[in-house]
PDBQT receptor file of N, H, CA, C and O in Angstrom, charges set to zero:
ATOM      1  N   UNK A   1       2.917  -1.958  -9.041  1.00  0.00    +0.000 N 
ATOM      2  CA  UNK A   1       2.792  -1.927  -7.546  1.00  0.00    +0.000 C 
ATOM      3  C   UNK A   1       3.209  -3.307  -6.955  1.00  0.00    +0.000 C 
ATOM      4  O   UNK A   1       3.529  -4.275  -7.646  1.00  0.00    +0.000 OA
ATOM      5  N   UNK A   2       3.168  -3.284  -5.646  1.00  0.00    +0.000 N 
ATOM      6  H   UNK A   2       2.907  -2.498  -5.085  1.00  0.00    +0.000 HD
ATOM      7  CA  UNK A   2       3.606  -4.728  -4.975  1.00  0.00    +0.000 C 
ATOM      8  C   UNK A   2       2.335  -5.506  -5.082  1.00  0.00    +0.000 C 
ATOM      9  O   UNK A   2       1.211  -5.018  -5.198  1.00  0.00    +0.000 OA
ATOM     10  N   UNK A   3       2.694  -6.974  -5.022  1.00  0.00    +0.000 N 
ATOM     11  H   UNK A   3       3.607  -7.370  -4.928  1.00  0.00    +0.000 HD
ATOM     12  CA  UNK A   3       1.558  -7.869  -4.708  1.00  0.00    +0.000 C 
ATOM     13  C   UNK A   3       1.869  -8.133  -3.213  1.00  0.00    +0.000 C 
ATOM     14  O   UNK A   3       2.960  -7.945  -2.674  1.00  0.00    +0.000 OA
ATOM     15  N   UNK A   4       0.661  -8.631  -2.588  1.00  0.00    +0.000 N 
ATOM     16  H   UNK A   4      -0.225  -8.783  -3.026  1.00  0.00    +0.000 HD
ATOM     17  CA  UNK A   4       0.556  -9.014  -1.278  1.00  0.00    +0.000 C 
ATOM     18  C   UNK A   4       0.247  -7.897  -0.315  1.00  0.00    +0.000 C 
ATOM     19  O   UNK A   4      -0.155  -6.807  -0.722  1.00  0.00    +0.000 OA
ATOM     20  N   UNK A   5       0.439  -8.175   1.011  1.00  0.00    +0.000 N 
ATOM     21  H   UNK A   5       0.765  -9.061   1.342  1.00  0.00    +0.000 HD
ATOM     22  CA  UNK A   5      -0.140  -7.389   2.112  1.00  0.00    +0.000 C 
ATOM     23  C   UNK A   5       1.013  -6.166   2.053  1.00  0.00    +0.000 C 
ATOM     24  O   UNK A   5       2.203  -6.282   1.758  1.00  0.00    +0.000 OA
ATOM     25  N   UNK A   6       0.232  -4.892   2.449  1.00  0.00    +0.000 N 
ATOM     26  H   UNK A   6      -0.734  -4.798   2.688  1.00  0.00    +0.000 HD
ATOM     27  CA  UNK A   6       0.957  -3.780   2.882  1.00  0.00    +0.000 C 
ATOM     28  C   UNK A   6       1.858  -3.938   3.797  1.00  0.00    +0.000 C 
ATOM     29  O   UNK A   6       2.956  -3.405   3.632  1.00  0.00    +0.000 OA
ATOM     30  N   UNK A   7       1.606  -4.665   4.899  1.00  0.00    +0.000 N 
ATOM     31  H   UNK A   7       0.714  -5.098   5.034  1.00  0.00    +0.000 HD
ATOM     32  CA  UNK A   7       2.343  -4.940   6.072  1.00  0.00    +0.000 C 
ATOM     33  C   UNK A   7       3.758  -5.752   5.737  1.00  0.00    +0.000 C 
ATOM     34  O   UNK A   7       4.727  -5.757   6.496  1.00  0.00    +0.000 OA
ATOM     35  N   UNK A   8       3.695  -6.391   4.543  1.00  0.00    +0.000 N 
ATOM     36  H   UNK A   8       2.907  -6.387   3.927  1.00  0.00    +0.000 HD
ATOM     37  CA  UNK A   8       4.858  -7.147   4.121  1.00  0.00    +0.000 C 
ATOM     38  C   UNK A   8       5.826  -6.252   3.327  1.00  0.00    +0.000 C 
ATOM     39  O   UNK A   8       6.959  -6.644   3.047  1.00  0.00    +0.000 OA
ATOM     40  N   UNK A   9       5.362  -5.056   2.974  1.00  0.00    +0.000 N 
ATOM     41  H   UNK A   9       4.442  -4.738   3.201  1.00  0.00    +0.000 HD
ATOM     42  CA  UNK A   9       6.186  -4.184   2.247  1.00  0.00    +0.000 C 
ATOM     43  C   UNK A   9       7.386  -3.755   3.194  1.00  0.00    +0.000 C 
ATOM     44  O   UNK A   9       7.294  -3.612   4.413  1.00  0.00    +0.000 OA
ATOM     45  N   UNK A  10       8.525  -3.574   2.429  1.00  0.00    +0.000 N 
ATOM     46  H   UNK A  10       8.600  -3.690   1.439  1.00  0.00    +0.000 HD
ATOM     47  CA  UNK A  10       9.811  -3.082   3.032  1.00  0.00    +0.000 C 
ATOM     48  C   UNK A  10       9.527  -1.462   3.583  1.00  0.00    +0.000 C 
ATOM     49  O   UNK A  10       8.994  -0.599   2.886  1.00  0.00    +0.000 OA
ATOM     50  N   UNK A  11       9.933  -1.292   4.771  1.00  0.00    +0.000 N 
ATOM     51  H   UNK A  11      10.366  -1.993   5.338  1.00  0.00    +0.000 HD
ATOM     52  CA  UNK A  11       9.668   0.173   5.350  1.00  0.00    +0.000 C 
ATOM     53  C   UNK A  11      10.441   1.171   4.351  1.00  0.00    +0.000 C 
ATOM     54  O   UNK A  11      10.026   2.314   4.161  1.00  0.00    +0.000 OA
ATOM     55  N   UNK A  12      11.454   0.721   3.802  1.00  0.00    +0.000 N 
ATOM     56  H   UNK A  12      11.791  -0.208   3.957  1.00  0.00    +0.000 HD
ATOM     57  CA  UNK A  12      12.244   1.679   2.892  1.00  0.00    +0.000 C 
ATOM     58  C   UNK A  12      11.334   2.023   1.666  1.00  0.00    +0.000 C 
ATOM     59  O   UNK A  12      11.167   3.181   1.284  1.00  0.00    +0.000 OA
ATOM     60  N   UNK A  13      10.765   0.940   1.084  1.00  0.00    +0.000 N 
ATOM     61  H   UNK A  13      10.901  -0.001   1.394  1.00  0.00    +0.000 HD
ATOM     62  CA  UNK A  13       9.720   1.125  -0.060  1.00  0.00    +0.000 C 
ATOM     63  C   UNK A  13       8.845   1.951   0.379  1.00  0.00    +0.000 C 
ATOM     64  O   UNK A  13       8.675   2.952  -0.318  1.00  0.00    +0.000 OA
ATOM     65  N   UNK A  14       8.062   1.821   1.581  1.00  0.00    +0.000 N 
ATOM     66  H   UNK A  14       8.201   1.008   2.147  1.00  0.00    +0.000 HD
ATOM     67  CA  UNK A  14       7.032   2.551   1.870  1.00  0.00    +0.000 C 
ATOM     68  C   UNK A  14       7.357   4.069   2.015  1.00  0.00    +0.000 C 
ATOM     69  O   UNK A  14       6.630   4.958   1.571  1.00  0.00    +0.000 OA
ATOM     70  N   UNK A  15       8.545   4.272   2.694  1.00  0.00    +0.000 N 
ATOM     71  H   UNK A  15       9.135   3.549   3.055  1.00  0.00    +0.000 HD
ATOM     72  CA  UNK A  15       8.998   5.730   2.873  1.00  0.00    +0.000 C 
ATOM     73  C   UNK A  15       9.142   6.352   1.641  1.00  0.00    +0.000 C 
ATOM     74  O   UNK A  15       8.923   7.560   1.547  1.00  0.00    +0.000 OA
ATOM     75  N   UNK A  16       9.530   5.592   0.543  1.00  0.00    +0.000 N 
ATOM     76  H   UNK A  16       9.708   4.611   0.619  1.00  0.00    +0.000 HD
ATOM     77  CA  UNK A  16       9.912   6.189  -0.838  1.00  0.00    +0.000 C 
ATOM     78  C   UNK A  16       8.663   6.652  -1.482  1.00  0.00    +0.000 C 
ATOM     79  O   UNK A  16       8.675   7.579  -2.292  1.00  0.00    +0.000 OA
ATOM     80  N   UNK A  17       7.644   6.060  -1.157  1.00  0.00    +0.000 N 
ATOM     81  H   UNK A  17       7.634   5.307  -0.499  1.00  0.00    +0.000 HD
ATOM     82  CA  UNK A  17       6.310   6.387  -1.781  1.00  0.00    +0.000 C 
ATOM     83  C   UNK A  17       5.959   7.931  -1.553  1.00  0.00    +0.000 C 
ATOM     84  O   UNK A  17       6.297   8.525  -0.530  1.00  0.00    +0.000 OA
ATOM     85  N   UNK A  18       5.296   8.488  -2.530  1.00  0.00    +0.000 N 
ATOM     86  H   UNK A  18       5.021   8.005  -3.361  1.00  0.00    +0.000 HD
ATOM     87  CA  UNK A  18       4.762   9.886  -2.432  1.00  0.00    +0.000 C 
ATOM     88  C   UNK A  18       3.451   9.826  -1.421  1.00  0.00    +0.000 C 
ATOM     89  O   UNK A  18       2.926   8.731  -1.219  1.00  0.00    +0.000 OA
ATOM     90  N   UNK A  19       3.039  10.774  -0.919  1.00  0.00    +0.000 N 
ATOM     91  H   UNK A  19       3.466  11.664  -1.083  1.00  0.00    +0.000 HD
ATOM     92  CA  UNK A  19       1.668  10.834  -0.136  1.00  0.00    +0.000 C 
ATOM     93  C   UNK A  19       0.436  10.281  -1.001  1.00  0.00    +0.000 C 
ATOM     94  O   UNK A  19      -0.436   9.535  -0.556  1.00  0.00    +0.000 OA
ATOM     95  N   UNK A  20       0.507  10.748  -2.252  1.00  0.00    +0.000 N 
ATOM     96  H   UNK A  20       1.216  11.354  -2.614  1.00  0.00    +0.000 HD
ATOM     97  CA  UNK A  20      -0.519  10.245  -3.104  1.00  0.00    +0.000 C 
ATOM     98  C   UNK A  20      -0.482   8.824  -3.191  1.00  0.00    +0.000 C 
ATOM     99  O   UNK A  20      -1.494   8.195  -2.880  1.00  0.00    +0.000 OA
ATOM    100  N   UNK A  21       0.526   8.243  -3.564  1.00  0.00    +0.000 N 
ATOM    101  H   UNK A  21       1.348   8.754  -3.816  1.00  0.00    +0.000 HD
ATOM    102  CA  UNK A  21       0.762   6.790  -3.753  1.00  0.00    +0.000 C 
ATOM    103  C   UNK A  21       0.334   6.087  -2.452  1.00  0.00    +0.000 C 
ATOM    104  O   UNK A  21      -0.340   5.060  -2.528  1.00  0.00    +0.000 OA
ATOM    105  N   UNK A  22       0.725   6.635  -1.172  1.00  0.00    +0.000 N 
ATOM    106  H   UNK A  22       1.272   7.469  -1.110  1.00  0.00    +0.000 HD
ATOM    107  CA  UNK A  22       0.369   5.970   0.052  1.00  0.00    +0.000 C 
ATOM    108  C   UNK A  22      -1.081   5.937   0.125  1.00  0.00    +0.000 C 
ATOM    109  O   UNK A  22      -1.634   4.957   0.625  1.00  0.00    +0.000 OA
ATOM    110  N   UNK A  23      -1.817   7.025  -0.377  1.00  0.00    +0.000 N 
ATOM    111  H   UNK A  23      -1.368   7.820  -0.783  1.00  0.00    +0.000 HD
ATOM    112  CA  UNK A  23      -3.357   7.165  -0.184  1.00  0.00    +0.000 C 
ATOM    113  C   UNK A  23      -3.791   6.105  -0.995  1.00  0.00    +0.000 C 
ATOM    114  O   UNK A  23      -4.534   5.265  -0.486  1.00  0.00    +0.000 OA
ATOM    115  N   UNK A  24      -3.422   5.990  -2.286  1.00  0.00    +0.000 N 
ATOM    116  H   UNK A  24      -2.819   6.672  -2.700  1.00  0.00    +0.000 HD
ATOM    117  CA  UNK A  24      -3.928   4.957  -3.201  1.00  0.00    +0.000 C 
ATOM    118  C   UNK A  24      -3.653   3.568  -2.726  1.00  0.00    +0.000 C 
ATOM    119  O   UNK A  24      -4.463   2.686  -3.014  1.00  0.00    +0.000 OA
ATOM    120  N   UNK A  25      -2.588   3.290  -2.026  1.00  0.00    +0.000 N 
ATOM    121  H   UNK A  25      -1.930   4.006  -1.793  1.00  0.00    +0.000 HD
ATOM    122  CA  UNK A  25      -2.170   1.998  -1.642  1.00  0.00    +0.000 C 
ATOM    123  C   UNK A  25      -3.300   1.516  -0.391  1.00  0.00    +0.000 C 
ATOM    124  O   UNK A  25      -3.858   0.420  -0.327  1.00  0.00    +0.000 OA
ATOM    125  N   UNK A  26      -3.435   2.524   0.448  1.00  0.00    +0.000 N 
ATOM    126  H   UNK A  26      -2.982   3.414   0.397  1.00  0.00    +0.000 HD
ATOM    127  CA  UNK A  26      -4.400   2.234   1.631  1.00  0.00    +0.000 C 
ATOM    128  C   UNK A  26      -5.858   2.013   1.070  1.00  0.00    +0.000 C 
ATOM    129  O   UNK A  26      -6.566   1.115   1.528  1.00  0.00    +0.000 OA
ATOM    130  N   UNK A  27      -6.262   2.805   0.127  1.00  0.00    +0.000 N 
ATOM    131  H   UNK A  27      -5.687   3.534  -0.244  1.00  0.00    +0.000 HD
ATOM    132  CA  UNK A  27      -7.402   2.686  -0.523  1.00  0.00    +0.000 C 
ATOM    133  C   UNK A  27      -7.665   1.475  -1.138  1.00  0.00    +0.000 C 
ATOM    134  O   UNK A  27      -8.696   0.839  -0.922  1.00  0.00    +0.000 OA
ATOM    135  N   UNK A  28      -6.703   1.087  -1.964  1.00  0.00    +0.000 N 
ATOM    136  H   UNK A  28      -5.865   1.604  -2.139  1.00  0.00    +0.000 HD
ATOM    137  CA  UNK A  28      -6.697  -0.327  -2.559  1.00  0.00    +0.000 C 
ATOM    138  C   UNK A  28      -6.767  -1.550  -1.670  1.00  0.00    +0.000 C 
ATOM    139  O   UNK A  28      -7.368  -2.589  -1.944  1.00  0.00    +0.000 OA
ATOM    140  N   UNK A  29      -6.040  -1.280  -0.511  1.00  0.00    +0.000 N 
ATOM    141  H   UNK A  29      -5.552  -0.436  -0.288  1.00  0.00    +0.000 HD
ATOM    142  CA  UNK A  29      -6.148  -2.388   0.635  1.00  0.00    +0.000 C 
ATOM    143  C   UNK A  29      -7.400  -2.489   1.222  1.00  0.00    +0.000 C 
ATOM    144  O   UNK A  29      -7.895  -3.580   1.505  1.00  0.00    +0.000 OA
ATOM    145  N   UNK A  30      -7.996  -1.328   1.443  1.00  0.00    +0.000 N 
ATOM    146  H   UNK A  30      -7.594  -0.441   1.213  1.00  0.00    +0.000 HD
ATOM    147  CA  UNK A  30      -9.484  -1.479   2.164  1.00  0.00    +0.000 C 
ATOM    148  C   UNK A  30     -10.363  -2.032   1.163  1.00  0.00    +0.000 C 
ATOM    149  O   UNK A  30     -11.288  -2.730   1.580  1.00  0.00    +0.000 OA
ATOM    150  N   UNK A  31     -10.249  -1.853  -0.085  1.00  0.00    +0.000 N 
ATOM    151  H   UNK A  31      -9.498  -1.287  -0.425  1.00  0.00    +0.000 HD
ATOM    152  CA  UNK A  31     -11.276  -2.436  -1.111  1.00  0.00    +0.000 C 
ATOM    153  C   UNK A  31     -11.021  -3.809  -1.220  1.00  0.00    +0.000 C 
ATOM    154  O   UNK A  31     -11.980  -4.575  -1.310  1.00  0.00    +0.000 OA
ATOM    155  N   UNK A  32      -9.833  -4.252  -1.225  1.00  0.00    +0.000 N 
ATOM    156  H   UNK A  32      -9.053  -3.630  -1.152  1.00  0.00    +0.000 HD
ATOM    157  CA  UNK A  32      -9.472  -5.785  -1.182  1.00  0.00    +0.000 C 
ATOM    158  C   UNK A  32     -10.088  -6.341  -0.072  1.00  0.00    +0.000 C 
ATOM    159  O   UNK A  32     -10.766  -7.356  -0.233  1.00  0.00    +0.000 OA
ATOM    160  N   UNK A  33      -9.960  -5.821   1.086  1.00  0.00    +0.000 N 
ATOM    161  H   UNK A  33      -9.409  -4.997   1.217  1.00  0.00    +0.000 HD
ATOM    162  CA  UNK A  33     -10.531  -6.330   2.552  1.00  0.00    +0.000 C 
ATOM    163  C   UNK A  33     -12.067  -6.598   2.424  1.00  0.00    +0.000 C 
ATOM    164  O   UNK A  33     -12.595  -7.601   2.905  1.00  0.00    +0.000 OA
ATOM    165  N   UNK A  34     -12.773  -5.586   1.710  1.00  0.00    +0.000 N 
ATOM    166  H   UNK A  34     -12.344  -4.771   1.319  1.00  0.00    +0.000 HD
ATOM    167  CA  UNK A  34     -14.177  -5.575   1.582  1.00  0.00    +0.000 C 
ATOM    168  C   UNK A  34     -14.811  -6.722   0.837  1.00  0.00    +0.000 C 
ATOM    169  O   UNK A  34     -15.920  -7.204   1.068  1.00  0.00    +0.000 OA
ATOM    170  N   UNK A  35     -13.945  -7.091  -0.093  1.00  0.00    +0.000 N 
ATOM    171  H   UNK A  35     -13.044  -6.700  -0.280  1.00  0.00    +0.000 HD
ATOM    172  CA  UNK A  35     -14.409  -8.221  -1.056  1.00  0.00    +0.000 C 
ATOM    173  C   UNK A  35     -14.539  -9.598  -0.340  1.00  0.00    +0.000 C 
ATOM    174  O   UNK A  35     -14.898 -10.591  -0.972  1.00  0.00    +0.000 OA
TER     175      UNK A  35
């Protein structure tokens, strides 16, 4: 996966993800923010 912030991700990269991958990515981001 990518390192760094989701917001820094290229829009094309994000659009290429499957729905499952997007859910995982957002879940991971939430976990990182809580630490």
